[in-house]
C-alpha positions in Angstrom: 0.0 0.0 0.0 2.8 2.4 0.8 2.9 5.1 3.4 -0.2 6.6 5.1 -1.5 10.1 4.9 0.1 10.9 8.2 3.5 10.7 6.5 5.5 14.0 6.6 4.9 14.5 2.9 1.4 15.5 3.6 0.6 18.9 5.2 -1.9 18.9 8.1 -5.4 19.0 6.7 -7.0 22.4 6.7 -10.7 22.7 7.4 -13.0 24.1 4.7 -16.3 25.9 4.4 -17.9 24.1 7.3 -14.9 24.0 9.6 -12.9 26.6 11.6 -10.5 28.9 9.9 -6.9 27.8 10.1 -5.6 31.3 10.8 -7.8 32.8 13.6 -5.5 35.9 13.7 -6.6 36.9 10.2 -9.9 38.4 9.1 -12.2 35.7 7.8 -11.8 36.5 4.1 -8.0 36.8 4.4 -7.8 33.5 6.2 -9.9 31.8 3.5 -7.7 33.3 0.8 -4.6 32.1 2.6 -6.0 28.6 3.0 -7.0 28.4 -0.6 -3.5 29.6 -1.7 -2.0 26.9 0.5 -4.1 24.2 -1.1 -3.3 25.5 -4.6 0.4 25.4 -3.7 0.1 21.8 -2.5 -1.5 20.7 -5.8 1.3 22.3 -7.8 4.1 21.0 -5.6 3.2 17.6 -4.2 0.5 16.9 -6.6 -2.5 16.8 -4.3 -4.2 18.4 -1.3 -7.0 17.5 1.1 -9.7 19.9 2.1 -11.9 18.8 5.0 -15.4 20.0 5.7 -16.4 20.9 2.1 -19.7 19.1 2.4 -21.7 19.4 5.6 -22.9 16.1 7.2 -26.5 16.5 5.9 -25.1 17.1 2.4 -23.0 14.0 2.6 -26.1 12.0 3.6 -28.1 13.5 0.7 -25.3 12.8 -1.8 -25.0 9.2 -0.7 -28.7 8.7 -1.2 -28.7 10.4 -4.7 -25.7 8.3 -5.8 -27.3 5.1 -4.5 -30.5 5.9 -6.5 -28.5 6.3 -9.7 -26.6 3.1 -9.1 -29.9 1.3 -8.4 -31.5 2.6 -11.7 -28.4 1.3 -13.6 -28.1 -2.0 -11.8 -29.0 -4.1 -14.9 -27.1 -1.8 -17.4 -23.8 -1.5 -15.5 -22.4 -5.0 -16.1 -23.2 -4.8 -19.8 -21.6 -1.4 -20.2 -18.4 -2.2 -18.2 -19.4 0.2 -15.4 -19.2 -2.7 -12.9 -15.8 -4.4 -12.6 -14.0 -6.4 -10.0 -12.5 -3.2 -8.7 -15.2 -0.6 -8.8 -18.7 0.6 -9.9 -19.0 3.8 -11.8 -21.7 6.0 -13.2 -21.2 8.9 -15.6 -22.8 12.3 -16.6 -24.2 12.9 -13.1 -25.6 16.4 -13.9 -28.1 14.7 -16.2 -28.9 11.9 -13.9 -29.7 13.8 -10.6 -30.2 17.5 -9.9 -28.3 17.4 -6.6 -25.0 16.9 -8.4 -25.2 20.0 -10.5 -24.2 22.2 -7.6 -21.0 20.2 -7.0 -19.3 22.1 -9.8 -20.1 25.6 -8.5 -19.4 25.5 -4.8 -17.8 28.8 -4.0 -14.6 27.7 -2.2 -13.9 24.7 -4.4 -14.5 26.5 -7.7 -12.2 29.3 -6.5 -9.5 26.8 -5.8 -9.9 25.2 -9.2 -9.7 28.7 -10.8 -6.6 29.5 -8.9 -4.9 26.4 -10.3 -6.4 26.1 -13.7 -7.4 29.7 -14.6 -10.7 31.6 -14.4 -12.1 29.9 -17.6 -11.7 26.3 -16.3 -14.6 24.0 -17.0 -15.8 20.7 -15.7 -14.5 17.8 -17.8 -16.6 15.1 -16.2 -18.7 14.5 -13.1 -18.8 10.8 -12.2 -19.9 8.7 -9.2 -17.7 5.8 -8.1 -17.5 3.2 -5.4 -14.7 0.7 -4.8 -16.4 -2.7 -4.7 -16.6 -4.3 -1.2 -14.2 -7.3 -1.3 -12.9 -6.1 -4.7 -9.5 -5.7 -6.2 -7.3 -2.7 -6.5 -6.9 -0.5 -9.6 -3.5 -0.2 -11.3 -1.7 3.1 -11.1 -2.7 5.4 -13.9 -3.1 9.1 -14.7 -6.4 10.9 -15.6 -5.3 12.8 -18.7 -4.0 11.7 -22.1 -0.4 12.5 -21.4 1.8 14.2 -18.7 3.1 17.7 -19.1 5.6 18.3 -16.2 5.5 21.9 -15.0 1.9 22.6 -16.1 -1.3 21.6 -14.3 -3.8 20.8 -17.0 -6.4 19.0 -15.0 -7.5 18.6 -11.4 -9.7 15.7 -10.1 -11.7 16.9 -7.0 -12.9 13.7 -5.3 -15.8 14.4 -2.9 -15.5 11.9 -0.2 -19.0 10.4 0.8 -17.7 7.6 3.0 -14.6 7.9 5.2 -11.6 7.1 3.0 -9.2 4.6 4.7 -6.5 2.2 3.7 -8.9 -0.6 4.6 -11.8 0.4 2.4 -9.9 1.3 -0.8 -9.0 4.9 -0.5 -7.0 6.5 -3.3 -3.3 5.9 -3.2 -1.0 8.3 -5.0 2.7 8.8 -5.7 3.6 12.3 -4.4 5.2 14.7 -6.9 4.7 12.1 -9.7 3.0 14.8 -11.8 6.6 15.9 -12.6 7.4 12.6 -14.2 6.8 11.5 -17.8 4.0 8.9 -17.9 4.9 6.1 -20.4 2.6 3.3 -19.1 5.7 1.1 -18.7 4.7 -1.9 -16.5 8.1 -2.0 -14.7 8.0 1.7 -13.9 4.4 1.3 -12.6 5.3 -1.7 -10.4 8.3 0.1 -9.0 6.3 3.2 -8.2 3.9 1.2 -5.9 6.5 1.3 -3.2 6.3 5.2 -3.2 2.5 5.4 -2.9 0.8 6.9 0.1 -2.8 6.3 1.2 -5.0 9.4 1.0 -7.2 8.9 4.0 -9.9 11.5 4.7 -13.2 11.8 6.5 -16.5 12.0 4.7 -17.3 15.6 3.6 -13.7 16.2 2.5 -12.4 16.9 -1.0 -9.2 15.2 -2.2 -7.9 17.3 -5.1 -5.0 16.0 -7.2 -3.3 16.9 -10.4 -4.6 14.7 -13.2 -1.0 13.8 -14.2 -0.2 12.4 -10.7 0.2 8.6 -10.6 -2.7 7.2 -8.5 -5.3 4.5 -8.2 -8.2 3.3 -6.1 -7.1 0.6 -3.7 -8.7 -2.7 -2.8 -11.8 -2.4 -0.6 -11.2 -5.0 2.1 -14.4 -4.2 3.9 -18.0 -5.3 3.3 -19.2 -1.7 2.9 -19.1 0.7 -0.1 -16.5 3.4 -0.5 -18.5 6.1 -2.4 -17.3 9.3 -3.9 -18.1 11.9 -6.6 -15.3 12.8 -8.9 -15.5 16.4 -10.3 -12.8 16.6 -12.9 -11.8 20.1 -13.9 -9.8 21.1 -16.9 -8.3 24.3 -18.3 -10.6 26.0 -20.8 -8.5 25.0 -23.8 -8.1 21.3 -22.8 -10.6 18.9 -24.3 -13.0 17.7 -21.6 -13.9 14.0 -21.2 -17.6 14.8 -21.9 -19.4 17.4 -24.0 -22.0 18.5 -21.5 -23.7 21.1 -23.7 -24.4 18.3 -26.3 -25.1 15.6 -23.7 -27.6 17.0 -21.2 -31.3 17.2 -22.1 -33.0 20.5 -23.1 -34.9 20.3 -19.8 -31.7 20.1 -17.7 -30.0 22.8 -19.8 -33.0 25.1 -19.3 -32.8 24.7 -15.5 -29.1 25.4 -15.1 -28.0 28.6 -13.5 -25.7 30.9 -15.5 -22.7 29.8 -13.5 -23.5 26.2 -13.9 -23.8 26.7 -17.6 -20.4 28.4 -17.7 -18.6 25.7 -15.7 -20.3 22.9 -17.7 -18.8 24.4 -20.8 -21.8 26.1 -22.5 -20.1 28.8 -24.7 -16.6 27.6 -23.9 -16.0 25.8 -27.2 -14.6 27.3 -30.4 -16.8 29.7 -32.4 -18.9 28.3 -35.2 -19.9 29.8 -38.5 -23.6 29.5 -39.5 -23.7 29.5 -43.2 -27.4 30.3 -43.3 -27.2 33.4 -41.1 -23.7 34.3 -42.3 -22.6 35.0 -38.8 -20.6 33.3 -36.0 -21.7 32.2 -32.5 -20.2 30.3 -29.6 -20.8 26.6 -29.5 -23.3 25.7 -26.8 -24.5 29.3 -26.5 -28.1 30.3 -27.4 -28.4 31.9 -30.7 -29.8 35.5 -30.6 -33.0 36.7 -32.2 -30.9 38.5 -34.7 -29.7 35.1 -36.0 -33.3 34.0 -36.6 -34.1 37.3 -38.4 -31.0 36.9 -40.6 -32.0 33.3 -41.6 -35.5 34.3 -42.5 -34.4 37.4 -44.5 -31.8 35.4 -46.4 -34.4 32.7 -47.2 -37.0 35.2 -48.3 -34.5 36.9 -50.6 -33.3 33.5 -51.9 -29.7 34.1 -50.9 
């Protein structure tokens, strides 16, 4: 398994929105900014950070119930689609499947942290629910992006912990500072790196945020209980996300999104498109203005 989270490589956890400020001598806003800067620095340097108290206890309970309901609806489908393996159970596109999860991408403190690391225009690349299977096997070490780019954080996976993460129940294990290495997928390198992993243990309600280029994996769940989490995967605005949310969610869901949810889900974040009928450009995923409709009608009436 490697070392535990109490190893000196890990800074002491700092409480988040529902906990006490870590610097009581500072004004509240200054303490929050200092805490966020510390977490951003840990992601850049050691490849990960742990923020406790992001979700309140009642929010954790609600999120468990929502995720369990999605898992139940997909019980027959999951084995056929490969969403249920010997290691884990996963479900994708949570903003479409349950309204509760749409707020996970726009929580103030977490979104501010993601913007500090990835830039103000960062968007959500995916929002998945996952549990390590009770009595299951461990995942192999991997990275969450197509390739490693040492020195630049392209993506951050923010794991919302819904059940206490422990070495026993399959918490994420990670090789500190491995985001600075070139990932080749070489089996010998991966096997050797296992000795360097640490167990990222954290209480329910925490967020474990790590660089998508850090070498990591879910560990074997040796208990008879689920180890549930929601993975909010953020990317820089110019990095291709895992999922095209504007094209994937239903019109009903898109209509109910707030302006900030739309922005973070990538509505209007794609390249500009040229509409040959209206002879004008618009942002992909953004609503077309009334002027566009008038231009189309005028051009058709004039036979142009």
